[in-house]
C-alpha positions as CSV (number, residue, x, y, z in Angstrom):
1,M,127.7,97.4,130.2
2,S,130.9,99.3,131.4
3,A,131.8,96.4,133.7
4,F,131.2,93.8,130.7
5,H,133.6,95.7,128.4
6,E,136.3,96.2,131.0
7,A,136.2,92.2,131.4
8,H,136.2,91.8,127.8
9,P,137.8,94.7,125.8
10,D,137.9,92.8,122.6
11,I,134.3,92.1,122.6
12,A,131.4,94.6,121.4
13,L,128.1,94.4,123.4
14,L,125.1,96.1,121.7
15,L,121.7,96.6,123.4
16,N,118.9,97.3,121.2
17,V,116.2,98.7,123.8
18,T,112.5,98.3,123.1
19,R,110.4,99.7,126.1
20,H,106.6,99.0,126.7
21,P,104.3,101.6,128.6
22,Y,103.2,99.7,131.8
23,S,101.0,100.6,134.6
24,F,100.1,98.6,137.8
25,N,96.7,100.1,137.1
26,G,96.3,98.4,133.8
27,D,94.2,100.2,131.4
28,R,91.2,100.9,133.8
29,R,90.3,104.5,133.4
30,K,87.6,104.4,136.4
31,Q,87.2,102.3,139.4
32,D,84.0,102.3,141.3
33,G,83.3,105.3,139.4
34,A,86.3,107.1,140.5
35,L,89.3,108.0,138.2
36,T,92.3,105.8,138.5
37,G,95.9,106.8,138.4
38,A,95.8,109.2,135.4
39,G,93.2,111.2,136.8
40,Y,94.8,113.6,139.1
41,P,95.1,117.2,137.8
42,E,98.8,118.4,137.3
43,G,100.3,119.5,140.7
44,Q,97.6,117.7,142.8
45,E,99.3,114.2,142.6
46,P,100.1,112.2,145.5
47,T,103.8,111.9,146.3
48,W,105.7,108.4,145.3
49,H,106.1,108.0,149.1
50,E,102.2,108.5,149.6
51,S,101.5,106.1,146.8
52,L,103.6,103.4,148.0
53,L,101.6,103.0,151.2
54,G,98.6,101.6,149.0
55,Y,101.1,99.5,146.8
56,C,102.4,98.0,150.0
57,G,98.9,97.1,151.5
58,D,98.8,100.1,153.8
59,D,101.6,98.6,155.7
60,E,104.2,101.3,156.7
61,N,107.0,98.7,157.4
62,R,106.7,97.2,154.2
63,R,106.8,100.5,152.7
64,Q,109.9,101.6,154.5
65,A,111.5,98.2,153.6
66,A,110.6,98.8,150.1
67,E,111.8,102.2,149.9
68,D,115.2,101.2,151.8
69,G,115.9,98.6,149.3
70,M,115.5,100.7,146.4
71,R,117.6,103.6,147.9
72,E,120.3,101.2,148.6
73,L,120.5,99.9,145.0
74,G,120.5,103.5,144.0
75,R,123.3,104.5,146.0
76,K,125.5,101.8,144.8
77,V,125.5,103.6,141.1
78,G,125.5,107.0,142.5
79,I,121.6,107.7,142.5
80,E,119.8,109.3,145.4
81,L,116.2,108.6,145.4
82,D,113.6,111.1,146.5
83,Y,110.3,109.6,147.5
84,N,108.7,113.3,147.8
85,V,108.2,113.5,144.1
86,Q,104.4,113.7,142.9
87,T,103.6,110.8,140.5
88,Q,100.9,109.3,138.5
89,W,100.5,105.5,138.5
90,Q,99.3,105.8,134.7
91,P,101.8,108.4,133.4
92,V,100.3,108.4,129.9
93,D,101.8,111.8,128.5
94,S,105.6,110.8,129.6
95,Q,105.2,107.5,128.1
96,R,103.7,109.1,124.6
97,L,106.7,111.1,124.5
98,M,109.0,108.0,124.9
99,L,107.2,106.0,122.1
100,W,107.7,109.3,120.1
101,A,111.4,109.8,121.0
102,H,112.2,106.2,119.8
103,R,111.3,107.1,116.4
104,F,114.2,109.5,116.3
105,G,116.6,107.2,118.1
106,K,116.6,109.3,121.3
107,Q,114.5,107.3,123.6
108,E,117.2,106.3,126.1
109,A,118.6,110.0,126.0
110,Y,115.0,111.1,126.9
111,M,114.4,108.4,129.7
112,S,117.7,109.1,131.3
113,A,116.9,112.9,131.4
114,L,113.4,112.2,132.5
115,G,114.5,109.7,135.3
116,R,116.8,111.8,136.6
117,R,114.7,114.5,137.2
118,H,111.8,112.5,138.3
119,F,113.7,110.2,140.8
120,E,116.5,112.4,142.0
121,E,115.4,116.3,141.4
122,R,111.7,115.9,142.4
123,K,110.5,117.3,139.1
124,S,107.6,115.1,138.3
125,A,107.5,113.1,135.2
126,S,103.6,113.8,135.3
127,H,104.4,117.4,134.7
128,G,104.5,118.8,131.2
129,S,107.3,121.3,132.0
130,T,109.5,118.4,133.2
131,L,108.8,116.4,129.8
132,L,110.0,119.3,127.6
133,E,113.1,119.7,129.7
134,A,113.7,116.2,129.4
135,C,113.2,116.4,125.6
136,A,115.6,119.4,125.3
137,E,118.2,117.6,126.9
138,A,117.8,114.5,124.8
139,G,118.2,116.8,121.7
140,L,114.4,116.5,120.6
141,D,112.5,119.2,118.9
142,V,110.8,120.8,122.1
143,E,108.0,122.6,119.9
144,A,107.2,119.3,118.3
145,A,107.1,117.5,121.6
146,R,104.7,120.4,122.8
147,A,102.6,120.0,119.9
148,L,102.3,116.1,120.3
149,L,101.3,116.8,124.0
150,A,98.6,119.0,122.9
151,S,97.1,116.4,120.5
152,E,95.9,112.8,121.0
153,E,98.9,111.2,119.1
154,L,100.1,107.9,120.6
155,R,97.5,108.4,123.4
156,E,95.6,105.2,122.9
157,E,98.7,103.2,122.0
158,V,99.8,103.7,125.6
159,W,96.4,102.8,127.2
160,H,96.5,99.6,124.7
161,S,100.1,98.7,126.2
162,Y,98.7,99.0,129.8
163,G,96.1,96.4,129.1
164,S,97.9,94.1,126.9
165,T,101.1,94.0,129.0
166,I,99.0,92.5,131.8
167,R,96.2,90.6,130.1
168,E,98.1,89.1,127.1
169,K,101.7,89.3,128.1
170,G,101.1,88.2,131.8
171,V,103.4,91.1,133.1
172,H,102.3,91.7,136.7
173,A,105.5,93.4,138.0
174,I,108.2,95.6,136.8
175,P,110.9,96.2,135.9
176,L,111.0,93.4,133.9
177,F,114.1,93.0,131.7
178,I,114.0,90.6,128.7
179,F,117.3,89.8,127.0
180,N,117.4,87.9,123.5
181,S,120.6,87.4,121.6
182,P,121.4,86.2,118.3
183,L,120.8,82.6,119.6
184,T,116.9,83.3,120.7
185,D,113.9,85.4,119.7
186,G,111.2,84.4,122.2
187,G,109.6,86.1,125.3
188,P,106.3,87.6,125.7
189,F,106.8,90.5,123.2
190,R,108.2,88.1,120.3
191,S,106.9,85.1,118.4
192,G,110.3,83.3,117.7
193,Q,112.3,80.6,119.0
194,G,114.3,80.0,122.0
195,K,114.1,81.3,125.6
196,P,115.4,84.5,126.4
197,R,117.1,85.3,129.6
198,T,115.3,87.4,132.2
199,V,115.7,89.7,135.2
200,H,112.9,90.2,137.3
201,G,112.8,93.4,139.7
202,S,115.4,95.8,140.4
203,A,119.0,94.3,139.9
204,S,122.6,95.3,140.9
205,R,125.4,96.0,138.6
206,D,127.1,92.5,139.3
207,E,123.5,90.6,138.5
208,F,123.3,92.3,134.9
209,L,127.0,91.5,134.6
210,S,126.5,87.9,135.5
211,L,123.7,87.8,133.0
212,F,125.9,89.3,130.0
213,E,128.5,86.6,131.0
214,R,126.1,83.8,130.5
215,I,125.0,85.1,127.3
216,L,128.6,85.1,126.1
217,S,129.0,81.7,127.3
218,D,126.0,80.6,125.4
219,M,127.5,82.2,122.4
220,K,130.7,80.5,122.8
221,A,128.9,77.0,123.4
222,A,126.9,77.5,120.2
223,G,130.3,78.3,118.0
224,G,129.5,82.3,117.9
225,G,132.0,84.7,116.9
226,R,133.9,87.1,119.1
227,G,131.4,89.7,118.9
228,S,127.8,89.3,120.4
229,E,124.7,91.3,119.9
230,Q,122.0,91.3,122.5
231,R,118.6,92.9,121.9
232,C,116.6,93.5,124.9
233,S,112.9,94.2,125.6
234,S,113.2,95.9,128.9
235,M,110.4,97.3,131.0
């Protein structure tokens, strides 16, 4: 967004972000009688590095290539990824708080605070203390967040999203970014008209800038005004 505004200082770009809880394990709570990704007790989860081995078909070379590729993208924007953080494949509590933070307009602040801790500071997003730290940084009511974690609120909504994103929406890999504009209202999470622009997988600053430029060109071709608003459903 900063790069777009540098190139077009007279045009406002506004992103309205909706996040959808997702897990590669879907909503399977057990497999072959064993607990799936949400079943590890806090503090006993495998590391991201360990978990990626299974995701890469137990191929250490594929895992190394995947880690190197993500690390390179992170370094381009000043992020140093730490693969030794403990992680859950079904991080229900962190995503319950994500949905809750959205009610107060602080979802992105919460996710930014949580992401930095998890991916850079080796503070797992599956641990309650990390979640509350992220809430505090985002300006959320920490005691209210603690009460939510102690309850069942939004738990089933997260599990439902785990299943529906895969079976109903056909999303089988993340991140997936779906960008609608005033010209479109489509995609797997909307029932309107038009085809949104999408980005599959991790992308660079230049790739996103190019996408915003294409949306701007679409707006101009359709006779849009000097400003444009993009609504983003991102995963």
